[in-house]
C-alpha positions in Angstrom: 48.2 -77.4 76.5 51.2 -78.9 78.1 51.5 -80.3 81.6 54.1 -78.9 84.1 56.2 -81.5 86.2 54.6 -80.4 89.2 50.7 -82.0 87.2 52.6 -84.9 86.2 54.0 -86.3 89.3 51.0 -86.6 91.1 49.6 -88.5 88.7 52.2 -90.6 87.5 52.4 -91.7 91.7 48.8 -92.2 91.9 49.4 -94.6 88.9 52.0 -96.6 91.0 51.2 -99.7 92.6 49.7 -98.1 95.9 49.8 -101.2 97.7 53.2 -101.4 97.3 53.8 -97.7 97.9 51.7 -97.5 100.9 53.7 -101.1 103.0 56.8 -99.4 102.0 55.3 -96.2 103.7 53.8 -97.7 106.7 57.5 -99.2 107.5 59.2 -95.9 107.1 56.9 -94.5 109.4 57.1 -97.5 111.8 60.8 -97.9 111.7 62.0 -96.0 115.0 59.5 -98.0 116.7 60.1 -101.3 115.0 63.4 -101.2 115.3 63.9 -99.1 118.5 64.9 -96.2 118.9 68.9 -96.5 119.5 68.8 -98.7 116.5 66.8 -96.7 114.2 69.9 -93.5 114.5 71.9 -96.0 113.0 69.6 -97.5 110.0 66.7 -97.0 107.7 64.8 -98.9 105.2 65.4 -97.9 101.8 63.5 -100.0 99.5 60.8 -103.1 99.3 61.1 -105.6 96.5 58.8 -107.9 96.6 58.1 -109.3 100.1 61.8 -108.3 100.8 62.8 -105.2 103.2 65.8 -103.7 102.7 67.8 -101.8 105.2 70.7 -99.6 105.2 73.0 -99.4 108.6 75.5 -97.4 109.5 78.4 -100.2 110.6 78.7 -103.5 109.9 78.7 -104.4 113.4 75.3 -102.9 113.8 74.4 -104.7 110.4 75.4 -108.2 111.8 73.6 -107.8 115.2 70.3 -107.1 113.5 70.6 -109.6 111.2 71.5 -112.5 113.8 70.3 -111.4 116.8 67.2 -109.5 116.1 66.0 -110.4 112.5 63.2 -112.9 113.3 61.5 -110.7 115.7 62.2 -107.4 113.5 60.2 -109.7 110.5 57.1 -110.7 113.2 57.0 -106.9 114.0 56.9 -105.8 110.3 54.3 -108.5 109.5 52.0 -107.3 112.4 52.7 -103.9 111.0 51.6 -104.7 107.2 50.5 -108.0 107.2 52.0 -111.1 106.8 51.5 -111.8 103.5 53.6 -108.4 102.9 56.9 -109.2 104.2 58.9 -112.3 104.5 62.5 -111.0 104.9 64.7 -108.3 106.0 68.4 -107.8 104.5 70.7 -105.4 106.2 73.3 -103.7 104.0 76.0 -101.2 105.0 76.0 -97.9 103.8 75.8 -94.3 104.6 72.5 -93.4 105.9 70.0 -90.7 103.9 68.2 -89.3 106.9 69.9 -89.2 110.0 
């Protein structure tokens, strides 16, 4: 009996690191409240590698502002959501947003 893709994907996802997926999912869900509604319109989280959250921002001045002015408070907020041991840094990179 061969399995179709719709049978395989749930099994693969179940076997992936549940902690990593749930940490990233929690941060993605909380992103609007984490950064604020106005900043959320221009940014999105796109990866969690180790304990570093990567976020895409739609322009360089906004990326600079987020990383220089708000980074430490955003890290503390993220740590409150997912636990201090699960996130140590946020890196903002300029790029095209996928969800907006």
